[in-house]
Structure formats: structure tokens, C-alpha cells
N, C-alpha and C positions, 0 to 999 in steps of 0.2 A: 223662817229665819235663815236656815242654811241656804235656801235657794237665793235669797236676797244677797247674802254674802258672796255666793258664787258669781252672781251677776256683777257685783261691784268689782271683784277681782278680774273678771273678764274685761270689763270696761277699762280698768287700769292697765291691763296687759296690752290691750289694743292701743291705748294712748301712748304707752311707753315705746311702741314700735316706731313712732314718728320722731324725727329729730327735735330735741329740746322740749318735747311735750311735757315730760315729767318734770324736767328742770324748771318749768315755768311756775311751779308751785312754790310758795314762800317756804324758806327753810332758814335755820339759824346761820348767821354769817360768821366768817372767820374772826371777826372782832369780838364776838360774844356780847355780853352785857346788854342783851335785849335787841341787838341789831339783827335785822332780817335781810335776806337777799333772794332775788329770783332772776332767772335769765329771761331775755326776750328774743325770740327768733326774729332776726332781721332779714331773712331770705338769703339770697346769694348776690355776690358781686363778682368782679373780675378775678378774684382769688378763690372763690368757692363760698361755702356757707359762712355766714357771720351772725354774731349775736351781740347784744349789749346786756348789761347787768344793772338792775335797780337795787340799791341798798336803802333801807329805811329804818328809822327809829322814831316812833310816835310819842308825842307828849301826852300827858294826862289831862291837858286843858281842853282839848276838843273845841278850839276857837276858830278853826278854819284857816289858820296861818301856817305857812310852810316855807322851807328853804329848799332849793334844788341846787346842788353843788356839782360843778364840772371840773375834773382834774386837768393837769397839764401833760406835757410831753414826758415820756419815760416816767409815768406816774400812774397812780390809781388812788381810790379813796381809802385812806387809812387814818385821817385826822380825827381820831376818836374824841379827843378832848374838845375840839372845836364843835363837833356835833353835839356832844353832851351839854356844852354851855348853852347852845341854842335850844335844845330840848328842855332843859331846866328853866328856860325863859319862855316856855309855852309856844315854841315853834316845832311843828312836825319837821323832822329832818329827812331829806332824801338826797341821794347821790347817784350818779350814773357812771359806771365804768364803761367807757365808750368801746365800740367794736375794736378788737385787736389790742386791747389794753387790759391789764390786770386780770380780774375775775373772768373777763369775757374772752380771753385768749383760748383758742382751740388748736389742736395739733396741725391743722391745715393753714393757720394764720401766720403771716409774716407780721410781727408786731410793729405797730405804729403806721403801717402801710395806709396811705390815703392819696387820692388823686384830686379830690375836691373837698374842701372842708364842709360843704353842704351834705356830704355823706353822713355826717354826724347828726344832722337835724332830725332824722327819724328816731335816733336814740334818745334825743332830748324830748321829742314829742311823746314817745312811749312812757317816759318817766312822768311827764306832765299829765298824761291821760290817767296814770295810776294815782297821781295826787288828786285829780278831780274825783276819781272813783272813791277815794278815801275821805272825801269831803273837804279837801283843801281848796279854798277859793281865793285866798290872798297869798300870792306867791312872790318870793324874792329869788331871782336867778343870780347865782354866785359862781364866778369862774376864776381859776388861778392860772396864770402864765398862758400857755397855749389854750387852756380852758377859758381864760378871760377873752382871748381873741375869738374863740368859737362862740362864746356867749354874746359878745358884741356883734359879731357877724350875724348871728341868729336874730338879734333884736333889730338889725337893719333890714331884715328880710320880711318874713311873715310871722311875727311873734304871737304867741298865745296871749289873748287879751287879759288873762288872769294874772299875767306877770306885771307886778306893780312897781318893782324896784330892781336895780341891777348893781351888784357889788363886784368890783373888779380888783382882784388881789394880784398886783404886779403883772398886769396883762402883757402878753407878747405882741406888742403893736408894731414893732420894728426890729430889724436885725441888729444885733450888737456887734457891728463891724464898722470899720472906717476905711477911707481911702479906696484902693482898687478892689478890695473884696466886696465892699458895699455897692460901688458904682458899676463894676464890671462883673465880678464873680457871681453874685446872686442872680442878676438878670441872665447871665450866660447859662447857669445851671438850670434856671427856670425854663429857659427856652429849650434846652436839651431835654428837660423832663417831659415836654409835650411829645417829642418824637421817640425818646428812649427812656421810658418811665422807670426802668428797673436798675439803672446805674446806681451803684452804691456810693454814698457820700460819707466819709468818716466824720465822726463828731469829736475826735480828739481822745486822748487817753487820760485826761485829768479828771479826778473824782473829788475835788476839794469841796464842792458843794455838798455832795453826799457825806463826806467826812464831817461837815459841820452839823449834819442832822443826826447821823447814826449814834446811838448810845454806846456802841462798841468802839467808836472813834472819839469824836469831840462834841457830840450833841446829846440830846435827851430822848430821842425817838427810836422806836423799833418798827421796821417794816419788812415786807417780803422782798428780798433783793433779787428774786427771780422775776418779780413783777416791776419793781423799780430798781434797776440795776445800778451798782455803784459807779461803773464806768459807762458812759453813753454808748449805745450801740449805733452802728451805721444806719443811715436812713436812705431812702431812694430819692433820685432826682425829682420824681413826681411829688414827693413830700415837700421838697423845697418850693416847687411850683405852687402847690396848694396853699402853703403858708403865705407866700408872696401875694397871691391873688386875693386871699382873704384880707391881708393887711391893706392892700390897695383899696378894696371895697369899703373897709371900715373908715379909711381916711377920706374917701370920697362921699360916703353916705352916712357918716356918723350922726348927721343932723336928723336922720330918720328915727333915732332913738328918742321916744317920747316920754319915757319914765325917768324918775330921778336916778342918778348914778352916783355911787360912792367909789372913788378911786383911791386905793391905799397902796403905798409902796415905801421902800426905804429912802433915806435921805442921801445915800451915796452908793456907788457901785464899787466892787472889789475886783482887782485883776492880779494875776500872778500864776506862776507854775509850781510854787512850793508852798507848803502849809505854813500859815502863821495865824495868830489869834485874830487878825483882821477879818478872816473868813467867818468869824462868829458875830460880826458886827456890820455886815453890809450885804448888798445884793451881788452875788458872785455869778449871776447868770445873764441878767439884762442890764441895759443902760437906763438908769432911772430918769435921766433927762429926756430920753425918747418917750418913756412911759408918760411923763408929765405933759410934754408938749402935745402929744397926740390925744392922750386921754382926756384932757380938759375940753376937747372939742366934740366929745361924744354926747350929743344932746344939748339941751338948753338948761339943764339943771344938774350940774356936776359939782359934787363936794369932793375936793381933793384933800387927803390927809397924808402928810409925809411923816412917817414913823422913824425917828432917829435910831440908827443902829439896827434896823430890822433886817432879817434875812430875806431871800427872794420870796419865800412863802412867809409872809409877815406873821402868820398865826403859828409858825413853828420856831419863831425867834425865842431867845432866852426869856424866862418868865417875866421879868420886869418890863421887857420891851413888848411882848405880845399882849400884856395886860392893857397897854395903851391902844393896841389895835382892836382889842375887844371893846374897850370903851368907845372907840370911834364907830365901830360897827353897830353897837346897840344904840348909841345916840342917833345914828342915821336911821335905824329902823323905827325908833320911837318918834322921830320928828318928821317922818315921811309916811303918814298913815294912809 
């Protein structure tokens, strides 16, 4: 017995000498309440070692149905209520913190750094492989904001055939600019991003959307502000280029999406530099008209549901509003078996 224990400790000590090897074991997640997480070593890129993180909470139904959630820019998975509603409805819930975001950030990473949105595809593939290993065969891919763009882009490429539905929560399908910024600024920065990928692009100093979410400000939610900062951090010119290329691809090849799509978003956008109660009743990040115009063309079976007074993340809206979003999502899941 002692010899067996010694061998086990020897194996563990050898495994732990390799990057992320020990971290790849399931462990309790920061959300508690039965959520688990594990890292996935994604090798190296132009910045050094990278990893993604899979978060899961399994239902007791064991019916082979599951959800895979992809977060947005300046974000990570923290939507515990949304996950629990799905788990309670017999869906195994999985989320991926993409490389250089949230749980996946390492000391060597520049957060949000990306040069091509396809860099995220292995992160998605790893989570799908885990779902298959866990016996999930009927998968709904869900993406919010930039995660919605990533999910749509993934589905126009080489999607996993076990993905049967796509839920897009206020997807980032176009830039929320007008005039010279839209027609000249974005193409110019995108072009520069190819030659000079590290140029820093400020994202402004306004944190009104974060204020509409945080419990300590005007919202209902608590999240790690080191992972989801209150004020947007600068991005690189290559990030702008990557987003623009993905948006262009989705617009051109949206008809490649063969699964039913649910498109949910607010009924209006909010603009301004000073706080008002309006920021608790609309999308303060994207242009909802852009979302609707482009989103309705993603595939041949699109269900669009406009949620009055919803926030950018419709499932983080005030209670009476997000209940309408939940009704929409569960109706879609039931009616698209």
C-alpha cells in the first residue's frame, strides 16, 4: 500500500512539473454552488503560452442536452442565475473563458489580445470535446456580444455537427459608429493593424454600462472587476482588425449557418456621457438596429425577439425584463428539438 501511494505521488509530482498539467483537473469554481472549472493548455501563440478555461454545472437529468456559453469583450462567465435556470430545466451548462480573458488570464498575457477571431476556435472545440466526453449530444451554442460574433463566425466555418441551435444575445455584428468613424476610421485602423498590430486604441473612459450592472452602483450583479473592468481597457489595432474581418465574414457567409438561430436584443440603444436611469432600460453598448438588420440574415431559420427595455446583456436586465428573455429562450429551445 505504501509503495502504491509513493508511486501515485511520484506521478503527480512529474505531471505538475509541466505547464497547466495539474490545473487541467476539475476543481471547484469561484462561483461555488456546484460549478466546476478546469484549464485547457492551448499551446503558444505570438505572445507566449495561452490557455482557455471550461466551466460546467451538470443537471441531474442526464438527457444528453447541453448549452455552451461564450462571453463577450471585457467579460468572462459569471452569469450564475442564467446557468442555474438552464440546469434546473435539464440542460448541462458549460461556458468557456476564452484565452486572455477572465479565469484564463496568465501573467504573460495581454488581456483581450487577438489577431484573428479564429484563434478562439480551439477554445470552443476543447469545450465541445469535453461535452461529448460527458455524454452531451444535443448542444446549443450561445454567445453574448463579441461572443455572439465569435459563435456566428464559428458556425459559418467548420462547426461541430452536434450543435443543433444557436442563441445570439445582442451579438456584436457591426461597429456602433456613424459617419467618418465608421467609413474611414475603422477601415484605417484595421489596415494599420495588419502592419503594426500593437498600436493601442483607447476605448473611452465611460463606465455607464458597468454601472448599470454592478450591485454597488445601479444594478443587481456582482462580478470580478479585475476580470471585467468597470472602465474599458485599450485594445490593440490588431483587435480592431480581427473584429472587422469576422464581421465581414459573417455578413458574407451567414447563409452557411444551417441550424435554427434565436436572436435576442433590446428594443433601443442608449447614448450619453452622464448617468441617468435610461441606462437601466436599453442597450448602452451596441446599435440594436445593426443587430437586427444583420442578425436576421444569419441562416434560413432565424427567430428574432426584441425585448423591451433590455440591457446589452438581456439576461442581466432588471427582473421583469429578463423574465421575458428567459421565456423567449426556453420557448425557442422547446420548439426547435
